C-alpha positions as a Markdown table, in Angstrom:
| # | Residue | x | y | z |
|---|---|---|---|---|
| 1 | Met | 81.1 | 101.4 | 116.5 |
| 2 | Ile | 79.7 | 98.8 | 114.1 |
| 3 | Ile | 81.4 | 96.4 | 111.7 |
| 4 | Gln | 79.5 | 95.5 | 108.5 |
| 5 | Leu | 79.9 | 94.2 | 105.0 |
| 6 | Ser | 80.7 | 96.7 | 102.4 |
| 7 | Ser | 81.7 | 97.0 | 98.7 |
| 8 | Ser | 85.3 | 97.1 | 97.5 |
| 9 | Gln | 84.8 | 100.7 | 96.4 |
| 10 | Thr | 83.8 | 101.7 | 99.9 |
| 11 | Thr | 87.1 | 100.5 | 101.3 |
| 12 | Tyr | 89.1 | 102.8 | 99.0 |
| 13 | Glu | 88.2 | 105.9 | 101.0 |
| 14 | Val | 90.4 | 104.5 | 103.9 |
| 15 | Arg | 92.7 | 102.3 | 101.9 |
| 16 | His | 94.0 | 105.2 | 99.8 |
| 17 | Pro | 95.0 | 107.8 | 102.5 |
| 18 | Val | 96.4 | 105.2 | 104.9 |
| 19 | Leu | 98.1 | 102.6 | 102.6 |
| 20 | Arg | 98.6 | 104.5 | 99.3 |
| 21 | Lys | 99.1 | 108.1 | 100.3 |
| 22 | Gly | 100.6 | 110.1 | 97.5 |
| 23 | Lys | 100.0 | 107.4 | 94.9 |
| 24 | Pro | 97.3 | 107.4 | 92.2 |
| 25 | Phe | 93.8 | 106.5 | 93.6 |
| 26 | Glu | 93.7 | 103.4 | 91.3 |
| 27 | Ser | 96.7 | 102.0 | 93.3 |
| 28 | Cys | 94.3 | 101.0 | 96.1 |
| 29 | Arg | 92.3 | 98.7 | 93.8 |
| 30 | Phe | 93.4 | 95.0 | 94.2 |
| 31 | Glu | 93.1 | 92.0 | 92.0 |
| 32 | Asn | 90.0 | 90.0 | 93.0 |
| 33 | Asp | 88.4 | 93.0 | 94.8 |
| 34 | Asp | 85.3 | 92.4 | 92.8 |
| 35 | His | 85.4 | 88.6 | 92.9 |
| 36 | Pro | 82.0 | 87.2 | 94.0 |
| 37 | Glu | 83.6 | 85.4 | 97.0 |
| 38 | Ser | 85.6 | 88.4 | 98.2 |
| 39 | Ile | 84.6 | 89.8 | 101.6 |
| 40 | His | 84.9 | 93.5 | 102.4 |
| 41 | Leu | 84.3 | 94.9 | 105.9 |
| 42 | Cys | 84.2 | 98.4 | 107.2 |
| 43 | Ala | 84.1 | 99.7 | 110.8 |
| 44 | Lys | 81.9 | 102.7 | 111.2 |
| 45 | Lys | 81.5 | 105.3 | 113.9 |
| 46 | Lys | 78.6 | 107.6 | 113.6 |
| 47 | Asp | 78.2 | 106.7 | 109.9 |
| 48 | Ile | 81.9 | 107.6 | 109.2 |
| 49 | Ile | 84.1 | 104.8 | 107.9 |
| 50 | Ile | 87.1 | 104.5 | 110.3 |
| 51 | Gly | 88.5 | 101.1 | 109.2 |
| 52 | Val | 88.5 | 98.6 | 106.4 |
| 53 | Leu | 89.6 | 95.1 | 105.6 |
| 54 | Ser | 89.3 | 92.9 | 102.5 |
| 55 | Ala | 89.6 | 89.1 | 102.3 |
| 56 | Leu | 90.2 | 87.9 | 98.8 |
| 57 | Pro | 90.1 | 84.3 | 97.4 |
| 58 | Asn | 93.8 | 84.1 | 96.5 |
| 59 | Asn | 96.1 | 81.1 | 96.9 |
| 60 | Cys | 99.3 | 81.7 | 98.8 |
| 61 | Pro | 102.4 | 81.5 | 96.7 |
| 62 | Asp | 104.1 | 79.5 | 99.5 |
| 63 | Phe | 101.2 | 76.9 | 99.5 |
| 64 | Pro | 99.9 | 76.9 | 95.9 |
| 65 | Leu | 97.9 | 73.7 | 96.3 |
| 66 | Lys | 96.0 | 74.9 | 99.4 |
| 67 | Lys | 92.7 | 76.8 | 99.1 |
| 68 | Cys | 93.2 | 80.2 | 100.8 |
| 69 | Tyr | 92.0 | 83.7 | 101.5 |
| 70 | Gln | 94.3 | 86.6 | 101.5 |
| 71 | Leu | 93.8 | 89.5 | 103.8 |
| 72 | Arg | 94.5 | 92.8 | 102.1 |
| 73 | Gly | 93.9 | 96.5 | 102.6 |
| 74 | Ile | 93.7 | 96.4 | 106.3 |
| 75 | Ala | 93.6 | 100.2 | 107.1 |
| 76 | Ile | 92.4 | 102.2 | 110.0 |
| 77 | Asn | 92.0 | 106.0 | 109.9 |
| 78 | Asn | 95.0 | 107.6 | 111.6 |
| 79 | Lys | 92.8 | 109.1 | 114.3 |
| 80 | Phe | 91.5 | 105.7 | 115.4 |
| 81 | Gln | 94.7 | 103.6 | 115.2 |
| 82 | Arg | 95.8 | 101.5 | 118.2 |
| 83 | Met | 92.2 | 101.2 | 119.6 |
| 84 | Gly | 91.7 | 97.5 | 118.7 |
| 85 | Ile | 89.6 | 98.2 | 115.5 |
| 86 | Gly | 92.0 | 96.3 | 113.3 |
| 87 | Ser | 91.9 | 93.3 | 115.6 |
| 88 | Leu | 88.1 | 93.4 | 115.6 |
| 89 | Leu | 88.0 | 93.5 | 111.8 |
| 90 | Val | 90.5 | 90.6 | 111.4 |
| 91 | Gln | 88.5 | 88.5 | 114.0 |
| 92 | Lys | 85.2 | 89.2 | 112.3 |
| 93 | Val | 86.5 | 88.2 | 108.8 |
| 94 | Glu | 88.1 | 85.1 | 110.3 |
| 95 | Gln | 84.7 | 84.1 | 111.7 |
| 96 | Gln | 83.2 | 84.4 | 108.2 |
| 97 | Ile | 86.0 | 82.5 | 106.5 |
| 98 | Arg | 85.8 | 79.7 | 109.0 |
| 99 | Leu | 82.3 | 79.0 | 107.8 |
| 100 | Asn | 83.8 | 77.8 | 104.5 |
| 101 | Lys | 85.3 | 74.5 | 105.5 |
| 102 | Ser | 87.2 | 74.1 | 102.2 |
| 103 | Ile | 89.4 | 77.1 | 103.0 |
| 104 | Glu | 92.7 | 75.8 | 104.6 |
| 105 | Tyr | 94.7 | 79.0 | 105.3 |
| 106 | Ile | 94.4 | 82.7 | 105.7 |
| 107 | Trp | 97.5 | 84.6 | 104.6 |
| 108 | Leu | 98.7 | 88.2 | 104.1 |
| 109 | Asp | 101.8 | 90.3 | 103.3 |
| 110 | Ala | 102.2 | 92.9 | 106.0 |
| 111 | Arg | 104.5 | 95.8 | 106.5 |
| 112 | Val | 107.3 | 94.8 | 108.9 |
| 113 | Asn | 106.3 | 97.5 | 111.5 |
| 114 | Thr | 103.0 | 95.6 | 112.0 |
| 115 | Lys | 104.7 | 92.4 | 113.1 |
| 116 | Asn | 103.4 | 92.4 | 116.7 |
| 117 | Phe | 99.8 | 93.0 | 115.5 |
| 118 | Tyr | 99.8 | 89.8 | 113.5 |
| 119 | Leu | 101.7 | 87.7 | 116.0 |
| 120 | Asn | 99.2 | 88.7 | 118.7 |
| 121 | Leu | 96.4 | 87.5 | 116.3 |
| 122 | Glu | 98.3 | 84.1 | 116.0 |
| 123 | Tyr | 99.6 | 84.5 | 112.5 |
| 124 | Leu | 102.9 | 82.9 | 111.8 |
| 125 | Pro | 105.6 | 84.4 | 109.7 |
| 126 | Val | 106.6 | 82.5 | 106.5 |
| 127 | Gly | 109.8 | 83.0 | 104.5 |
| 128 | Lys | 112.1 | 86.0 | 104.5 |
| 129 | Ile | 111.3 | 89.7 | 104.6 |
| 130 | Phe | 110.9 | 91.2 | 101.2 |
| 131 | Asn | 110.5 | 94.6 | 99.5 |
| 132 | Ile | 107.5 | 95.7 | 97.6 |
| 133 | Ile | 108.7 | 98.5 | 95.4 |
| 134 | Asp | 107.4 | 102.0 | 96.4 |
| 135 | Ile | 105.6 | 100.5 | 99.4 |
| 136 | Gly | 108.3 | 99.1 | 101.7 |
| 137 | Met | 109.5 | 96.0 | 103.5 |
| 138 | His | 107.0 | 93.2 | 104.1 |
| 139 | Gln | 106.7 | 89.8 | 105.8 |
| 140 | Arg | 104.3 | 87.1 | 104.8 |
| 141 | Tyr | 102.1 | 85.6 | 107.5 |
| 142 | Ile | 99.8 | 82.6 | 107.5 |
| 143 | Lys | 97.1 | 81.1 | 109.8 |
| 144 | Asn | 95.3 | 77.8 | 109.7 |
| 145 | Asn | 91.6 | 78.2 | 109.1 |
| 146 | Ser | 90.4 | 75.8 | 111.8 |
């Protein structure tokens, strides 16, 4: 398996079936996907994309004066889940973000059933659990970029 940079459009082929199944294809496109500072990674096995992750330059609503990256669209093909691929993608993007010393935090809004995944990666929950309509219950997490 290799992890490499990709385009936002490349991430859609895993984002859509994993995160937006049954919704219009356009629903897997995120604000700032095509921002020049956005980072998109894909995990490939034998030239097949099995996992994706995007890091977008978005400030966190809970810390609006801090310069942040938001992790979004973390999706692993169902056949390859629970094999550590998501952790590898997060660790790889964190390494890249750490190179930018002006970034203070990395944050994300995650489905509540992924709580242990983010706690194991040392992300801290912020605020209360909330509902994203048509998607489900979420929790915000944050990590210091140092």
